[in-house]
N, CA, C and O atoms as CSV, one atom per row, in Angstrom:
chain,resi,resn,atom,element,x,y,z
A,1,UNK,N,N,0.854,-1.172,0.000
A,1,UNK,CA,C,0.000,0.000,0.000
A,1,UNK,C,C,0.904,1.240,0.000
A,1,UNK,O,O,1.799,1.371,0.835
A,2,UNK,N,N,0.655,2.130,-0.938
A,2,UNK,CA,C,1.480,3.335,-1.045
A,2,UNK,C,C,1.108,4.315,0.063
A,2,UNK,O,O,0.039,4.201,0.664
A,3,UNK,N,N,1.984,5.273,0.330
A,3,UNK,CA,C,1.664,6.267,1.363
A,3,UNK,C,C,0.394,7.062,1.036
A,3,UNK,O,O,-0.361,7.418,1.941
A,4,UNK,N,N,0.158,7.340,-0.239
A,4,UNK,CA,C,-1.050,8.076,-0.612
A,4,UNK,C,C,-2.295,7.259,-0.294
A,4,UNK,O,O,-3.288,7.804,0.189
A,5,UNK,N,N,-2.250,5.959,-0.560
A,5,UNK,CA,C,-3.395,5.099,-0.262
A,5,UNK,C,C,-3.614,4.990,1.240
A,5,UNK,O,O,-4.753,4.961,1.705
A,6,UNK,N,N,-2.518,4.929,2.003
A,6,UNK,CA,C,-2.649,4.897,3.457
A,6,UNK,C,C,-3.281,6.186,3.965
A,6,UNK,O,O,-4.148,6.159,4.839
A,7,UNK,N,N,-2.843,7.311,3.414
A,7,UNK,CA,C,-3.387,8.608,3.814
A,7,UNK,C,C,-4.872,8.700,3.477
A,7,UNK,O,O,-5.667,9.200,4.273
A,8,UNK,N,N,-5.238,8.212,2.291
A,8,UNK,CA,C,-6.645,8.228,1.901
A,8,UNK,C,C,-7.475,7.314,2.789
A,8,UNK,O,O,-8.607,7.650,3.139
A,9,UNK,N,N,-6.926,6.167,3.154
A,9,UNK,CA,C,-7.637,5.234,4.037
A,9,UNK,C,C,-7.863,5.859,5.406
A,9,UNK,O,O,-8.962,5.785,5.955
A,10,UNK,N,N,-6.820,6.475,5.955
A,10,UNK,CA,C,-6.947,7.131,7.261
A,10,UNK,C,C,-7.956,8.271,7.183
A,10,UNK,O,O,-8.777,8.428,8.087
A,11,UNK,N,N,-7.908,9.067,6.117
A,11,UNK,CA,C,-8.857,10.174,5.965
A,11,UNK,C,C,-10.282,9.655,5.884
A,11,UNK,O,O,-11.189,10.247,6.468
A,12,UNK,N,N,-10.492,8.557,5.168
A,12,UNK,CA,C,-11.825,7.972,5.066
A,12,UNK,C,C,-12.306,7.478,6.431
A,12,UNK,O,O,-13.458,7.705,6.802
A,13,UNK,N,N,-11.429,6.804,7.176
A,13,UNK,CA,C,-11.810,6.306,8.495
A,13,UNK,C,C,-12.164,7.445,9.441
A,13,UNK,O,O,-13.120,7.341,10.210
A,14,UNK,N,N,-11.405,8.523,9.388
A,14,UNK,CA,C,-11.686,9.684,10.239
A,14,UNK,C,C,-13.050,10.263,9.886
A,14,UNK,O,O,-13.823,10.636,10.768
A,15,UNK,N,N,-13.338,10.335,8.594
A,15,UNK,CA,C,-14.625,10.886,8.170
A,15,UNK,C,C,-15.787,9.992,8.617
A,15,UNK,O,O,-16.825,10.500,9.040
A,16,UNK,N,N,-15.622,8.662,8.529
A,16,UNK,CA,C,-16.670,7.733,8.953
A,16,UNK,C,C,-16.901,7.857,10.461
A,16,UNK,O,O,-18.044,7.909,10.914
A,17,UNK,N,N,-15.812,7.903,11.237
A,17,UNK,CA,C,-15.928,8.019,12.697
A,17,UNK,C,C,-16.595,9.339,13.061
A,17,UNK,O,O,-17.453,9.372,13.942
A,18,UNK,N,N,-16.215,10.421,12.400
A,18,UNK,CA,C,-16.823,11.720,12.680
A,18,UNK,C,C,-18.308,11.699,12.341
A,18,UNK,O,O,-19.117,12.253,13.085
A,19,UNK,N,N,-18.680,11.065,11.222
A,19,UNK,CA,C,-20.089,10.981,10.837
A,19,UNK,C,C,-20.911,10.228,11.869
A,19,UNK,O,O,-22.022,10.640,12.205
A,20,UNK,N,N,-20.372,9.125,12.373
A,20,UNK,CA,C,-21.091,8.356,13.402
A,20,UNK,C,C,-21.183,9.139,14.698
A,20,UNK,O,O,-22.221,9.117,15.360
A,21,UNK,N,N,-20.121,9.826,15.069
A,21,UNK,CA,C,-20.130,10.620,16.291
A,21,UNK,C,C,-21.163,11.737,16.180
A,21,UNK,O,O,-21.908,11.986,17.128
A,22,UNK,N,N,-21.214,12.409,15.034
A,22,UNK,CA,C,-22.175,13.489,14.835
A,22,UNK,C,C,-23.598,12.945,14.879
A,22,UNK,O,O,-24.481,13.563,15.474
A,23,UNK,N,N,-23.824,11.796,14.253
A,23,UNK,CA,C,-25.149,11.177,14.265
A,23,UNK,C,C,-25.568,10.843,15.693
A,23,UNK,O,O,-26.701,11.118,16.087
A,24,UNK,N,N,-24.661,10.253,16.469
A,24,UNK,CA,C,-24.986,9.897,17.850
A,24,UNK,C,C,-25.206,11.136,18.706
A,24,UNK,O,O,-25.983,11.103,19.660
A,25,UNK,N,N,-24.535,12.212,18.374
A,25,UNK,CA,C,-24.703,13.453,19.125
A,25,UNK,C,C,-26.025,14.130,18.788
A,25,UNK,O,O,-26.658,14.718,19.664
A,26,UNK,N,N,-26.450,14.052,17.523
A,26,UNK,CA,C,-27.668,14.722,17.095
A,26,UNK,C,C,-28.931,13.923,17.408
A,26,UNK,O,O,-29.992,14.515,17.607
A,27,UNK,N,N,-28.844,12.605,17.455
A,27,UNK,CA,C,-30.024,11.762,17.612
A,27,UNK,C,C,-30.841,12.082,18.864
A,27,UNK,O,O,-32.057,12.229,18.740
A,28,UNK,N,N,-30.259,12.200,20.061
A,28,UNK,CA,C,-31.088,12.523,21.234
A,28,UNK,C,C,-31.793,13.879,21.102
A,28,UNK,O,O,-32.936,14.031,21.534
A,29,UNK,N,N,-31.124,14.840,20.515
A,29,UNK,CA,C,-31.755,16.148,20.321
A,29,UNK,C,C,-32.918,16.089,19.357
A,29,UNK,O,O,-33.944,16.738,19.563
A,30,UNK,N,N,-32.755,15.306,18.300
A,30,UNK,CA,C,-33.837,15.154,17.326
A,30,UNK,C,C,-35.014,14.439,17.964
A,30,UNK,O,O,-36.164,14.831,17.766
A,31,UNK,N,N,-34.733,13.395,18.728
A,31,UNK,CA,C,-35.813,12.662,19.388
A,31,UNK,C,C,-36.551,13.542,20.393
A,31,UNK,O,O,-37.776,13.474,20.488
A,32,UNK,N,N,-35.830,14.357,21.135
A,32,UNK,CA,C,-36.469,15.262,22.092
A,32,UNK,C,C,-37.340,16.283,21.359
A,32,UNK,O,O,-38.445,16.592,21.806
A,33,UNK,N,N,-36.848,16.803,20.238
A,33,UNK,CA,C,-37.631,17.771,19.469
A,33,UNK,C,C,-38.906,17.145,18.921
A,33,UNK,O,O,-39.963,17.776,18.936
A,34,UNK,N,N,-38.813,15.908,18.436
A,34,UNK,CA,C,-40.009,15.219,17.929
A,34,UNK,C,C,-41.002,14.975,19.061
A,34,UNK,O,O,-42.202,15.185,18.887
A,35,UNK,N,N,-40.518,14.539,20.206
A,35,UNK,CA,C,-41.395,14.308,21.357
A,35,UNK,C,C,-42.093,15.581,21.809
A,35,UNK,O,O,-43.290,15.577,22.097
A,36,UNK,N,N,-41.336,16.667,21.867
A,36,UNK,CA,C,-41.939,17.949,22.249
A,36,UNK,C,C,-42.948,18.426,21.207
A,36,UNK,O,O,-43.972,19.011,21.559
A,37,UNK,N,N,-42.665,18.183,19.933
A,37,UNK,CA,C,-43.599,18.578,18.881
A,37,UNK,C,C,-44.902,17.786,18.987
A,37,UNK,O,O,-45.982,18.347,18.805
A,38,UNK,N,N,-44.808,16.498,19.278
A,38,UNK,CA,C,-46.014,15.686,19.442
A,38,UNK,C,C,-46.815,16.168,20.652
A,38,UNK,O,O,-48.036,16.309,20.569
A,39,UNK,N,N,-46.142,16.419,21.768
A,39,UNK,CA,C,-46.832,16.905,22.963
A,39,UNK,C,C,-47.486,18.261,22.705
A,39,UNK,O,O,-48.624,18.491,23.112
A,40,UNK,N,N,-46.770,19.154,22.033
A,40,UNK,CA,C,-47.336,20.470,21.723
A,40,UNK,C,C,-48.534,20.336,20.787
A,40,UNK,O,O,-49.513,21.069,20.923
A,41,UNK,N,N,-48.460,19.403,19.839
A,41,UNK,CA,C,-49.585,19.175,18.936
A,41,UNK,C,C,-50.816,18.673,19.672
A,41,UNK,O,O,-51.933,19.110,19.397
A,42,UNK,N,N,-50.610,17.752,20.613
A,42,UNK,CA,C,-51.741,17.252,21.394
A,42,UNK,C,C,-52.358,18.351,22.253
A,42,UNK,O,O,-53.580,18.466,22.344
A,43,UNK,N,N,-51.508,19.153,22.880
A,43,UNK,CA,C,-52.029,20.256,23.694
A,43,UNK,C,C,-52.755,21.289,22.843
A,43,UNK,O,O,-53.784,21.824,23.256
A,44,UNK,N,N,-52.230,21.569,21.668
A,44,UNK,CA,C,-52.899,22.514,20.773
A,44,UNK,C,C,-54.249,21.955,20.323
A,44,UNK,O,O,-55.219,22.703,20.198
A,45,UNK,N,N,-54.313,20.653,20.080
A,45,UNK,CA,C,-55.592,20.036,19.692
A,45,UNK,C,C,-56.608,20.148,20.822
A,45,UNK,O,O,-57.780,20.427,20.573
A,46,UNK,N,N,-56.175,19.934,22.052
A,46,UNK,CA,C,-57.073,20.054,23.198
A,46,UNK,C,C,-57.590,21.480,23.324
A,46,UNK,O,O,-58.778,21.695,23.563
A,47,UNK,N,N,-56.700,22.453,23.165
A,47,UNK,CA,C,-57.105,23.861,23.240
A,47,UNK,C,C,-58.087,24.203,22.127
A,47,UNK,O,O,-59.077,24.894,22.365
A,48,UNK,N,N,-57.822,23.723,20.908
A,48,UNK,CA,C,-58.737,24.001,19.797
A,48,UNK,C,C,-60.104,23.365,20.018
A,48,UNK,O,O,-61.125,23.966,19.682
A,49,UNK,N,N,-60.136,22.166,20.573
A,49,UNK,CA,C,-61.420,21.528,20.872
A,49,UNK,C,C,-62.201,22.380,21.872
A,49,UNK,O,O,-63.407,22.580,21.724
A,50,UNK,N,N,-61.505,22.872,22.877
A,50,UNK,CA,C,-62.164,23.754,23.852
A,50,UNK,C,C,-62.674,25.036,23.213
A,50,UNK,O,O,-63.781,25.484,23.513
A,51,UNK,N,N,-61.875,25.627,22.335
A,51,UNK,CA,C,-62.289,26.872,21.671
A,51,UNK,C,C,-63.506,26.628,20.783
A,51,UNK,O,O,-64.445,27.424,20.780
A,52,UNK,N,N,-63.489,25.530,20.032
A,52,UNK,CA,C,-64.634,25.238,19.159
A,52,UNK,C,C,-65.887,24.908,19.968
A,52,UNK,O,O,-66.994,25.255,19.558
A,53,UNK,N,N,-65.726,24.245,21.106
A,53,UNK,CA,C,-66.875,23.951,21.964
A,53,UNK,C,C,-67.467,25.241,22.522
A,53,UNK,O,O,-68.686,25.413,22.531
A,54,UNK,N,N,-66.617,26.137,22.982
A,54,UNK,CA,C,-67.074,27.426,23.494
A,54,UNK,C,C,-67.753,28.222,22.381
A,54,UNK,O,O,-68.780,28.862,22.608
A,55,UNK,N,N,-67.177,28.183,21.176
A,55,UNK,CA,C,-67.793,28.880,20.045
A,55,UNK,C,C,-69.165,28.331,19.720
A,55,UNK,O,O,-70.095,29.092,19.452
A,56,UNK,N,N,-69.300,27.010,19.743
A,56,UNK,CA,C,-70.596,26.378,19.474
A,56,UNK,C,C,-71.620,26.808,20.526
A,56,UNK,O,O,-72.741,27.191,20.190
A,57,UNK,N,N,-71.231,26.744,21.788
A,57,UNK,CA,C,-72.155,27.127,22.869
A,57,UNK,C,C,-72.536,28.596,22.784
A,57,UNK,O,O,-73.684,28.956,23.045
A,58,UNK,N,N,-71.587,29.445,22.421
A,58,UNK,CA,C,-71.883,30.877,22.284
A,58,UNK,C,C,-72.863,31.112,21.131
A,58,UNK,O,O,-73.772,31.934,21.244
A,59,UNK,N,N,-72.675,30.394,20.030
A,59,UNK,CA,C,-73.600,30.551,18.904
A,59,UNK,C,C,-75.010,30.095,19.280
A,59,UNK,O,O,-75.988,30.763,18.946
A,60,UNK,N,N,-75.115,28.967,19.969
A,60,UNK,CA,C,-76.431,28.469,20.384
A,60,UNK,C,C,-77.078,29.429,21.382
A,60,UNK,O,O,-78.282,29.675,21.310
A,61,UNK,N,N,-76.296,29.970,22.306
A,61,UNK,CA,C,-76.832,30.908,23.299
A,61,UNK,C,C,-77.297,32.209,22.661
A,61,UNK,O,O,-78.206,32.861,23.175
A,62,UNK,N,N,-76.684,32.592,21.548
A,62,UNK,CA,C,-77.045,33.853,20.901
A,62,UNK,C,C,-78.104,33.661,19.811
A,62,UNK,O,O,-78.264,34.526,18.950
A,63,UNK,N,N,-78.811,32.561,19.841
A,63,UNK,CA,C,-79.957,32.411,18.975
A,63,UNK,C,C,-79.801,31.493,17.779
A,63,UNK,O,O,-80.775,31.297,17.051
A,64,UNK,N,N,-78.656,30.931,17.539
A,64,UNK,CA,C,-78.507,29.998,16.425
A,64,UNK,C,C,-79.125,28.651,16.794
A,64,UNK,O,O,-79.098,28.237,17.952
A,65,UNK,N,N,-79.671,27.989,15.804
A,65,UNK,CA,C,-80.136,26.624,15.989
A,65,UNK,C,C,-78.902,25.711,16.115
A,65,UNK,O,O,-77.833,26.062,15.615
A,66,UNK,N,N,-79.031,24.558,16.769
A,66,UNK,CA,C,-77.863,23.678,16.961
A,66,UNK,C,C,-77.201,23.208,15.661
A,66,UNK,O,O,-75.974,23.160,15.579
A,67,UNK,N,N,-77.995,22.861,14.651
A,67,UNK,CA,C,-77.407,22.351,13.402
A,67,UNK,C,C,-76.621,23.438,12.670
A,67,UNK,O,O,-75.474,23.182,12.304
A,68,UNK,N,N,-77.172,24.649,12.432
A,68,UNK,CA,C,-76.357,25.688,11.781
A,68,UNK,C,C,-75.120,26.077,12.604
A,68,UNK,O,O,-74.061,26.353,12.041
A,69,UNK,N,N,-75.255,26.099,13.920
A,69,UNK,CA,C,-74.098,26.411,14.768
A,69,UNK,C,C,-73.023,25.343,14.604
A,69,UNK,O,O,-71.832,25.646,14.531
A,70,UNK,N,N,-73.472,24.066,14.545
A,70,UNK,CA,C,-72.515,22.978,14.352
A,70,UNK,C,C,-71.824,23.099,12.993
A,70,UNK,O,O,-70.626,22.841,12.883
A,71,UNK,N,N,-72.571,23.488,11.965
A,71,UNK,CA,C,-71.973,23.649,10.637
A,71,UNK,C,C,-70.952,24.785,10.613
A,71,UNK,O,O,-69.899,24.657,9.988
A,72,UNK,N,N,-71.251,25.883,11.282
A,72,UNK,CA,C,-70.319,27.017,11.338
A,72,UNK,C,C,-69.030,26.599,12.056
A,72,UNK,O,O,-67.926,26.861,11.578
A,73,UNK,N,N,-69.193,25.947,13.209
A,73,UNK,CA,C,-68.014,25.510,13.970
A,73,UNK,C,C,-67.233,24.455,13.185
A,73,UNK,O,O,-66.002,24.463,13.207
A,74,UNK,N,N,-67.917,23.558,12.501
A,74,UNK,CA,C,-67.241,22.538,11.694
A,74,UNK,C,C,-66.467,23.162,10.537
A,74,UNK,O,O,-65.359,22.727,10.222
A,75,UNK,N,N,-67.050,24.180,9.905
A,75,UNK,CA,C,-66.344,24.868,8.821
A,75,UNK,C,C,-65.090,25.557,9.356
A,75,UNK,O,O,-64.044,25.518,8.709
A,76,UNK,N,N,-65.180,26.184,10.522
A,76,UNK,CA,C,-64.003,26.835,11.119
A,76,UNK,C,C,-62.935,25.787,11.461
A,76,UNK,O,O,-61.745,26.023,11.256
A,77,UNK,N,N,-63.363,24.633,11.981
A,77,UNK,CA,C,-62.415,23.565,12.304
A,77,UNK,C,C,-61.751,23.025,11.039
A,77,UNK,O,O,-60.561,22.710,11.045
A,78,UNK,N,N,-62.522,22.919,9.955
A,78,UNK,CA,C,-61.959,22.442,8.684
A,78,UNK,C,C,-60.927,23.416,8.144
A,78,UNK,O,O,-59.900,22.999,7.609
A,79,UNK,N,N,-61.192,24.716,8.280
A,79,UNK,CA,C,-60.223,25.723,7.821
A,79,UNK,C,C,-58.932,25.622,8.636
A,79,UNK,O,O,-57.836,25.669,8.077
A,80,UNK,N,N,-59.064,25.485,9.944
A,80,UNK,CA,C,-57.876,25.355,10.797
A,80,UNK,C,C,-57.105,24.089,10.436
A,80,UNK,O,O,-55.877,24.120,10.358
A,81,UNK,N,N,-57.804,22.978,10.215
A,81,UNK,CA,C,-57.139,21.724,9.840
A,81,UNK,C,C,-56.431,21.853,8.495
A,81,UNK,O,O,-55.328,21.336,8.318
A,82,UNK,N,N,-57.062,22.541,7.550
A,82,UNK,CA,C,-56.446,22.749,6.231
A,82,UNK,C,C,-55.176,23.584,6.346
A,82,UNK,O,O,-54.166,23.275,5.714
A,83,UNK,N,N,-55.225,24.629,7.143
A,83,UNK,CA,C,-54.035,25.474,7.345
A,83,UNK,C,C,-52.909,24.654,7.984
A,83,UNK,O,O,-51.756,24.751,7.565
A,84,UNK,N,N,-53.242,23.851,8.993
A,84,UNK,CA,C,-52.227,23.007,9.640
A,84,UNK,C,C,-51.638,21.994,8.662
A,84,UNK,O,O,-50.433,21.743,8.676
A,85,UNK,N,N,-52.482,21.412,7.815
A,85,UNK,CA,C,-51.995,20.434,6.832
A,85,UNK,C,C,-51.064,21.098,5.818
A,85,UNK,O,O,-50.045,20.520,5.443
A,86,UNK,N,N,-51.408,22.307,5.374
A,86,UNK,CA,C,-50.546,23.021,4.430
A,86,UNK,C,C,-49.201,23.377,5.060
A,86,UNK,O,O,-48.155,23.255,4.422
A,87,UNK,N,N,-49.241,23.817,6.317
A,87,UNK,CA,C,-47.988,24.135,7.009
A,87,UNK,C,C,-47.127,22.880,7.194
A,87,UNK,O,O,-45.906,22.933,7.047
A,88,UNK,N,N,-47.769,21.756,7.516
A,88,UNK,CA,C,-47.029,20.500,7.668
A,88,UNK,C,C,-46.400,20.072,6.350
A,88,UNK,O,O,-45.243,19.651,6.330
A,89,UNK,N,N,-47.140,20.172,5.250
A,89,UNK,CA,C,-46.587,19.805,3.947
A,89,UNK,C,C,-45.408,20.692,3.584
A,89,UNK,O,O,-44.419,20.212,3.029
A,90,UNK,N,N,-45.501,21.965,3.887
A,90,UNK,CA,C,-44.393,22.895,3.605
A,90,UNK,C,C,-43.153,22.515,4.414
A,90,UNK,O,O,-42.042,22.503,3.886
A,91,UNK,N,N,-43.347,22.206,5.696
A,91,UNK,CA,C,-42.217,21.817,6.544
A,91,UNK,C,C,-41.578,20.520,6.057
A,91,UNK,O,O,-40.353,20.407,6.024
A,92,UNK,N,N,-42.395,19.547,5.681
A,92,UNK,CA,C,-41.848,18.285,5.189
A,92,UNK,C,C,-41.075,18.487,3.893
A,92,UNK,O,O,-40.053,17.838,3.669
A,93,UNK,N,N,-41.556,19.380,3.042
A,93,UNK,CA,C,-40.835,19.674,1.801
A,93,UNK,C,C,-39.495,20.331,2.113
A,93,UNK,O,O,-38.491,20.028,1.468
A,94,UNK,N,N,-39.471,21.227,3.095
A,94,UNK,CA,C,-38.211,21.867,3.480
A,94,UNK,C,C,-37.237,20.844,4.065
A,94,UNK,O,O,-36.038,20.901,3.790
A,95,UNK,N,N,-37.744,19.912,4.867
A,95,UNK,CA,C,-36.870,18.884,5.436
A,95,UNK,C,C,-36.317,17.965,4.357
A,95,UNK,O,O,-35.162,17.546,4.424
A,96,UNK,N,N,-37.139,17.654,3.366
A,96,UNK,CA,C,-36.688,16.769,2.295
A,96,UNK,C,C,-35.598,17.433,1.462
A,96,UNK,O,O,-34.736,16.746,0.913
A,97,UNK,N,N,-35.624,18.761,1.360
A,97,UNK,CA,C,-34.659,19.468,0.533
A,97,UNK,C,C,-33.306,19.662,1.212
A,97,UNK,O,O,-32.340,20.065,0.565
A,98,UNK,N,N,-33.232,19.381,2.504
A,98,UNK,CA,C,-31.943,19.513,3.193
A,98,UNK,C,C,-31.042,18.382,2.722
A,98,UNK,O,O,-31.391,17.212,2.885
A,99,UNK,N,N,-29.898,18.702,2.145
A,99,UNK,CA,C,-29.011,17.621,1.689
A,99,UNK,C,C,-28.417,16.885,2.886
A,99,UNK,O,O,-27.956,17.500,3.847
A,100,UNK,N,N,-28.438,15.566,2.808
A,100,UNK,CA,C,-27.904,14.767,3.905
A,100,UNK,C,C,-26.409,14.952,4.064
A,100,UNK,O,O,-25.873,14.794,5.161
A,101,UNK,N,N,-25.739,15.283,2.986
A,101,UNK,CA,C,-24.285,15.419,3.088
A,101,UNK,C,C,-23.875,16.605,3.949
A,101,UNK,O,O,-22.749,16.635,4.444
A,102,UNK,N,N,-24.764,17.592,4.143
A,102,UNK,CA,C,-24.395,18.725,4.977
A,102,UNK,C,C,-24.230,18.296,6.432
A,102,UNK,O,O,-23.482,18.928,7.178
A,103,UNK,N,N,-24.934,17.204,6.855
A,103,UNK,CA,C,-24.780,16.726,8.218
A,103,UNK,C,C,-23.537,15.874,8.371
A,103,UNK,O,O,-23.047,15.693,9.485
A,104,UNK,N,N,-23.017,15.347,7.267
A,104,UNK,CA,C,-21.882,14.443,7.360
A,104,UNK,C,C,-20.556,15.127,7.076
A,104,UNK,O,O,-19.510,14.478,7.106
A,105,UNK,N,N,-20.579,16.395,6.809
A,105,UNK,CA,C,-19.331,17.087,6.502
A,105,UNK,C,C,-18.574,17.373,7.784
A,105,UNK,O,O,-19.129,17.884,8.756
A,106,UNK,N,N,-17.324,17.041,7.764
A,106,UNK,CA,C,-16.499,17.327,8.926
A,106,UNK,C,C,-16.017,18.771,8.849
A,106,UNK,O,O,-16.042,19.376,7.777
A,107,UNK,N,N,-15.581,19.325,9.970
A,107,UNK,CA,C,-15.064,20.695,9.929
A,107,UNK,C,C,-13.859,20.817,9.010
A,107,UNK,O,O,-13.577,21.898,8.493
A,108,UNK,N,N,-13.147,19.715,8.804
A,108,UNK,CA,C,-11.991,19.753,7.908
A,108,UNK,C,C,-12.451,19.984,6.477
A,108,UNK,O,O,-11.776,20.674,5.714
A,109,UNK,N,N,-13.599,19.410,6.101
A,109,UNK,CA,C,-14.093,19.541,4.735
A,109,UNK,C,C,-14.687,20.899,4.426
A,109,UNK,O,O,-14.984,21.183,3.266
A,110,UNK,N,N,-14.868,21.732,5.407
A,110,UNK,CA,C,-15.465,23.046,5.202
A,110,UNK,C,C,-14.441,24.024,4.626
A,110,UNK,O,O,-14.795,25.160,4.309
A,111,UNK,N,N,-13.218,23.622,4.488
A,111,UNK,CA,C,-12.145,24.513,4.064
A,111,UNK,C,C,-12.193,24.830,2.580
A,111,UNK,O,O,-11.168,25.184,1.998
A,112,UNK,N,N,-13.352,24.712,1.954
A,112,UNK,CA,C,-13.511,25.139,0.566
A,112,UNK,C,C,-12.906,24.206,-0.455
A,112,UNK,O,O,-12.494,24.652,-1.525
A,113,UNK,N,N,-12.843,22.946,-0.160
A,113,UNK,CA,C,-12.355,21.996,-1.147
A,113,UNK,C,C,-10.844,21.870,-1.192
A,113,UNK,O,O,-10.309,21.207,-2.081
A,114,UNK,N,N,-10.158,22.478,-0.273
A,114,UNK,CA,C,-8.701,22.418,-0.267
A,114,UNK,C,C,-8.214,20.983,-0.092
A,114,UNK,O,O,-7.281,20.548,-0.767
A,115,UNK,N,N,-8.845,20.263,0.806
A,115,UNK,CA,C,-8.441,18.876,1.055
A,115,UNK,C,C,-8.721,18.023,-0.184
A,115,UNK,O,O,-7.907,17.181,-0.562
A,116,UNK,N,N,-9.891,18.250,-0.818
A,116,UNK,CA,C,-10.219,17.482,-2.027
A,116,UNK,C,C,-9.197,17.748,-3.124
A,116,UNK,O,O,-8.757,16.824,-3.808
A,117,UNK,N,N,-8.827,18.996,-3.287
A,117,UNK,CA,C,-7.827,19.327,-4.304
A,117,UNK,C,C,-6.485,18.669,-3.975
A,117,UNK,O,O,-5.779,18.209,-4.872
A,118,UNK,N,N,-6.144,18.627,-2.706
A,118,UNK,CA,C,-4.897,17.997,-2.282
A,118,UNK,C,C,-4.895,16.516,-2.645
A,118,UNK,O,O,-3.926,16.001,-3.204
A,119,UNK,N,N,-6.022,15.822,-2.311
A,119,UNK,CA,C,-6.097,14.397,-2.623
A,119,UNK,C,C,-6.123,14.152,-4.127
A,119,UNK,O,O,-5.536,13.179,-4.601
A,120,UNK,N,N,-6.793,15.013,-4.883
A,120,UNK,CA,C,-6.795,14.861,-6.339
A,120,UNK,C,C,-5.377,15.002,-6.891
A,120,UNK,O,O,-4.977,14.263,-7.790
A,121,UNK,N,N,-4.628,15.950,-6.347
A,121,UNK,CA,C,-3.243,16.121,-6.772
A,121,UNK,C,C,-2.399,14.905,-6.449
A,121,UNK,O,O,-1.550,14.501,-7.244
A,122,UNK,N,N,-2.634,14.317,-5.274
A,122,UNK,CA,C,-1.883,13.115,-4.904
A,122,UNK,C,C,-2.222,11.972,-5.853
A,122,UNK,O,O,-1.336,11.258,-6.324
A,123,UNK,N,N,-3.521,11.806,-6.129
A,123,UNK,CA,C,-3.928,10.708,-7.002
A,123,UNK,C,C,-3.431,10.916,-8.429
A,123,UNK,O,O,-3.018,9.957,-9.081
A,124,UNK,N,N,-3.463,12.138,-8.918
A,124,UNK,CA,C,-2.954,12.399,-10.264
A,124,UNK,C,C,-1.450,12.187,-10.324
A,124,UNK,O,O,-0.913,11.695,-11.317
A,125,UNK,N,N,-0.787,12.565,-9.251
A,125,UNK,CA,C,0.658,12.347,-9.187
A,125,UNK,C,C,1.002,10.856,-9.155
A,125,UNK,O,O,2.014,10.433,-9.714
A,126,UNK,N,N,0.147,10.062,-8.493
A,126,UNK,CA,C,0.398,8.624,-8.438
A,126,UNK,C,C,0.139,7.977,-9.803
A,126,UNK,O,O,0.786,6.991,-10.157
A,127,UNK,N,N,-0.811,8.533,-10.572
A,127,UNK,CA,C,-1.115,7.980,-11.875
A,127,UNK,C,C,-0.055,8.353,-12.909
A,127,UNK,O,O,0.249,7.559,-13.800
A,128,UNK,N,N,0.512,9.561,-12.795
A,128,UNK,CA,C,1.500,10.057,-13.759
A,128,UNK,C,C,2.773,10.464,-13.017
A,128,UNK,O,O,3.015,11.654,-12.813
A,129,UNK,N,N,3.587,9.488,-12.614
A,129,UNK,CA,C,4.798,9.839,-11.864
A,129,UNK,C,C,5.801,10.600,-12.748
A,129,UNK,O,O,5.990,10.284,-13.923
A,130,UNK,N,N,6.420,11.589,-12.154
A,130,UNK,CA,C,7.436,12.371,-12.862
A,130,UNK,C,C,8.783,11.707,-12.663
A,130,UNK,O,O,9.106,11.243,-11.569
A,131,UNK,N,N,9.574,11.667,-13.739
A,131,UNK,CA,C,10.899,11.050,-13.653
A,131,UNK,C,C,11.950,12.088,-13.422
A,131,UNK,O,O,13.132,11.758,-13.321
């Protein structure tokens, strides 16, 4: 194994270890964020149910028949659900567009491609040795 191949092997191993370390470091934070988002969603649903119930009762108390009041409250609930669904779709689209490689880049690779150019030079030099 040539020194260039050894250097490339070591660089690859360092990058793999860094990627696993970063993944293990980010995973608990991601799980906590998902858990908090689910809890916040459930609490928001409970609050919305209370608001719609109060709205229905207020409409009935102010002279609306129960069926038209139910239709008004149902239409408002449908609008809120539609807005939430659109916001969720937008967020999922934004998450899908995040390139996975940005999470796997080591701080060494942020140097603007200098390391890549160095390795390309080594490999080209190994392919075309100068006499």
